[in-house]
N, C-alpha and C positions, 0 to 999 in steps of 0.2 A: 203468302204471305209475307210484308217486309216485318222486320222486329222493330215495328214503332207503337206508340205510345196509342196512336189514333187507329190502329188496325189491330189491337191487342183490344178496345174497348168495342171496335165493332164483332170480333169475332165472341167477344163476351156476350154483345148484346141478340146474337145469331144464336149462340146456344142456350140463350136465355129463352128468347120465343121456339128453340126447338121445345124447350121442356115445358115449355105451357101448353104447346099444341099437341104433344104427344102425353102427355100424365106422367111422362119419365123424369126423373133428378138424376143428373151426371154426377157419379160418383169422380169428385176432384180427389180424391184420396189416391184411387187408383188411375188417375190420367197423370201423364206427363207428356212433357215437351220436348221439340228435339229443334238443335239451332245450326245454322252454317259454324263451321270450323272458323270464319272470317270476324263472325260475332262477339264483341267483347265481353267480359265477366259483368260489365256494368249493366249494359243493355240487357243481358239475359237476364240478372234478378230482377230488375224492373219488370221483366214479360211474365217471371213466375208471381210475381206479388201481382201486379195488374191483373192476370186470368186466375190468381187464388188456386194455383195448381200447386201440389206437393214437391216437386222433383222435377228435374231435369233426365231425359230419357239419354241412356249412355247406349250400352252396348246389349241393349234387352232383347228378348224375342217377344213376339205376340203371337198365340196359335200354335208355337212352335218352329216359328218361321223368323228369321230377323229383323229386326223393324228398319234395319239402313244396313244396306250392301256396302257399298264402300267401294272403292278402288279392287280390294282383292276378292272375287267370286269365291275363289279356289279358299282362302281361309274362311269367308262366310259360310261355308254350307261343307265346311272340313266334317261337322259333329254328323253329317249322315253317311260318311265313311264311316267314322268313328263306330257307329252305332249298329252299322251293317255288320263291321268285324267283330264287335263284341257280341253280337247274336251268333255267327258265325262261329265265334269261338265257344261258345256255349255246347253247340252242335256235335264239335271236334269229338267228345268224350264218347258219343251216343253210336253204338252199332248199326248202323241204317243202311238201308237197301237204297240202290241207286233211285228206285221211285219216291221211297220216302226223304232221299234228298232233295229231288226233285218239287215234291210239294212243300218243303220247307224253305226251297229257291223261291218258290211262284208265290208261297203265300205270306212269307213274310220278308224276306231281303228283297225283294222288286219290289215289295209294296211300302216298304219304310220312304222311297226319294219319293213316290207320286205325287204327295199333296206339293211337297216344295216346285217339283218339276212343273205341276199346273198353275204354279202362280210367278216362277222367276225360269231364267231361261240357263240351267244347269249349264257349263266349261263343259267341251268336247273332253279335256283332259280329266275331269272329274267322272264324268260319265266310264270313260275307259277303266279309269281306278277302279268304279264300283265292279265293272265287269270283269276286270282281274282278279278280284277278292273274289267274285260270286265263281269264276273258272278255278282257281284253285280251289278252295272250297268243292268244287263237283269232282276235279280229277282227283283229290288226295284219296290215300288210302287212311284207315285206321293207324298202322304202322308209322305213317309220316314220312316214310322215305319212300312209296313209289310213288310221284305224280308226274307218269308220262302221261300224256296230253293224247289220246287215240286218232282224235277227230277233231279237226280245229273248231274252235268256240263257235265263229263266224260260219259254219258249217249247220254246229252245233244247237244255234238258235237261230237260224232264217225260217222266214216264214213256210208252215207246213201247206200254204195255198196252194203252190206251185203241183206239189204230190194231189193235193185233193183233187182240182182240177182235170188234172192228167186220167186219176179214176173215172172223174164223172165221166169223160170221153169214153174212155174204155166200156161201161158200162152200156153207155148209148149206141155205141158201136154196136156190141152184142145185142142189145136188144132188139136194134132196125134189122142186123140179120138174121132174128129168132123170126121178126115178124114176115122178114121177106120167105123165107123158109116156110111157115106158117099159110102165108098167101098161098102157096104155090101148092101146098099140100104135103109136104118131104118129113 
């Protein structure tokens, strides 16, 4: 949509048709509008008053996601990294077994970025940083001095499907041997 008076009137008309057809009323106090950085302040003020919208959106979030990503995706999604880091810092003080750590990682830390990842393509660098934070927590000890990575993170997080397929093949092989032996009366 262009920031013109005619486009503003058309949008207002469409919203009024929606309100009449659905029986719902748009709360203009909770509504906001975004403009291109090239739009002048005079045009912005005119559009806000024409549409009867309370304010212009700046760096807002909607349903926990940034409304506008802009040039730097890393900066837009920095809140995910901070959220995971703050959760993990709360866990550092707890004496947890490896199983307890695994459950916290899978249930909480890995679920935090899921919604954002379903809507946006997160940068590879950000995903690597999140993996690094989680890996550091996984290998850390209570005294915070022993952080030896006994196994590479890639190996630790790779799909277990390969192992399952191999086990299934072994079982099938054993079953066929048992059937063959049974058929021969052995």
